[in-house]
C-alpha positions as CSV (number, residue, x, y, z in Angstrom):
1,M,-8.2,-16.4,8.3
2,Q,-5.7,-19.0,7.2
3,K,-5.1,-19.6,3.5
4,M,-5.5,-23.1,2.2
5,I,-2.6,-24.5,0.4
6,P,-3.7,-26.6,-2.6
7,T,-2.5,-30.2,-2.8
8,L,-0.5,-30.6,-6.0
9,T,0.4,-33.8,-7.9
10,Q,4.1,-34.4,-8.6
11,R,3.4,-33.4,-12.3
12,Q,1.7,-30.1,-11.2
13,R,4.7,-29.3,-8.9
14,Y,7.0,-30.0,-11.9
15,W,5.1,-27.4,-14.0
16,L,4.8,-25.0,-11.1
17,E,8.6,-25.0,-10.8
18,H,9.0,-24.4,-14.6
19,I,6.4,-21.5,-14.5
20,Q,8.2,-19.9,-11.6
21,A,11.6,-20.3,-13.3
22,C,10.1,-18.8,-16.5
23,E,8.8,-15.8,-14.7
24,A,12.2,-15.3,-12.8
25,S,14.1,-15.6,-16.1
26,G,12.3,-12.6,-17.7
27,K,11.8,-14.6,-20.9
28,S,8.5,-15.0,-22.6
29,M,6.8,-18.4,-22.1
30,A,7.6,-19.3,-25.7
31,E,11.3,-18.5,-25.3
32,Y,11.5,-20.4,-22.0
33,A,9.7,-23.4,-23.4
34,A,12.0,-23.5,-26.5
35,T,15.1,-23.4,-24.3
36,Q,13.7,-26.2,-22.1
37,G,12.6,-28.3,-25.1
38,F,8.9,-28.7,-24.5
39,P,5.9,-27.2,-26.3
40,V,4.8,-23.8,-25.1
41,Q,1.2,-25.0,-25.0
42,A,2.1,-27.5,-22.2
43,L,3.3,-24.5,-20.1
44,Y,0.2,-22.5,-20.8
45,S,-2.1,-25.4,-20.1
46,S,-0.3,-26.2,-16.8
47,K,-0.4,-22.5,-15.8
48,N,-4.2,-22.4,-16.3
49,I,-4.7,-25.6,-14.2
50,L,-2.5,-24.2,-11.4
51,I,-4.4,-20.9,-11.4
52,K,-7.7,-22.8,-11.1
53,K,-6.3,-24.9,-8.2
54,G,-5.2,-21.7,-6.5
55,A,-1.5,-22.5,-6.7
56,L,-0.8,-19.4,-8.9
57,L,-2.4,-16.0,-9.0
58,G,-4.3,-15.3,-12.1
59,V,-2.7,-12.8,-14.4
60,Q,-4.4,-9.4,-14.4
61,P,-4.7,-7.8,-17.8
62,A,-1.8,-5.5,-18.5
63,R,-2.6,-1.9,-17.8
64,F,-0.7,1.3,-17.6
65,Q,-0.2,2.9,-14.3
66,R,0.5,6.6,-13.9
67,V,3.8,7.0,-12.0
68,Q,5.8,9.9,-10.8
69,V,9.5,9.8,-10.0
70,L,9.6,11.3,-6.6
71,E,13.3,11.5,-6.1
72,A,15.9,11.5,-8.8
73,E,19.2,10.4,-7.3
74,S,22.5,9.6,-8.8
75,G,23.5,6.0,-9.2
76,S,20.9,3.3,-9.4
77,Q,18.5,4.3,-6.6
78,W,14.8,4.7,-7.5
79,R,11.7,5.9,-5.8
80,I,8.5,5.5,-7.8
81,G,5.1,6.9,-6.7
82,L,1.9,5.4,-7.9
83,A,-1.5,6.9,-8.3
84,N,-2.9,5.0,-5.3
85,G,-0.4,6.8,-3.0
86,V,2.0,4.0,-2.5
87,S,5.7,4.5,-3.3
88,V,8.3,1.9,-4.2
89,T,11.9,2.5,-3.3
90,F,14.8,0.3,-4.4
91,A,18.5,0.5,-5.1
92,G,20.6,-1.4,-7.6
93,E,19.7,-3.2,-10.8
94,V,16.4,-4.8,-11.4
95,D,15.1,-6.6,-14.4
96,G,12.0,-5.5,-16.2
97,G,10.0,-8.6,-15.4
98,S,10.6,-8.2,-11.6
99,L,9.9,-4.5,-11.7
100,S,6.7,-5.1,-13.6
101,T,5.6,-7.8,-11.1
102,I,6.3,-5.5,-8.1
103,L,4.6,-2.5,-9.6
104,N,1.5,-4.5,-10.6
105,A,1.2,-5.9,-7.1
106,V,1.6,-2.5,-5.5
107,A,-0.8,-0.9,-7.9
108,A,-3.4,-3.5,-6.8
109,L,-3.2,-2.3,-3.2
110,E,-6.0,-0.2,-2.0
């Protein structure tokens, strides 16, 4: 089954780029909006519209996941096992926002 890509207006694409940049920055939406010079409410409103259009995934409520470090290695290599049996392995530095996004996506796998 092919996923339909929603048609976005130029303004919606503008906000989509800002929302993606905000998420990549690791900043809160309020911090990001302040640095960009626009009201945070504009970012929230646009995000809700883009979720309804299917251009963004809806945010699942934050929840804790039971994890177990499967291998403790020297340096910055990690292997994290989640309760659903999936493990995530990575090396190098990773910011908290990216790690949270990855772990939430993997935790949702069945």
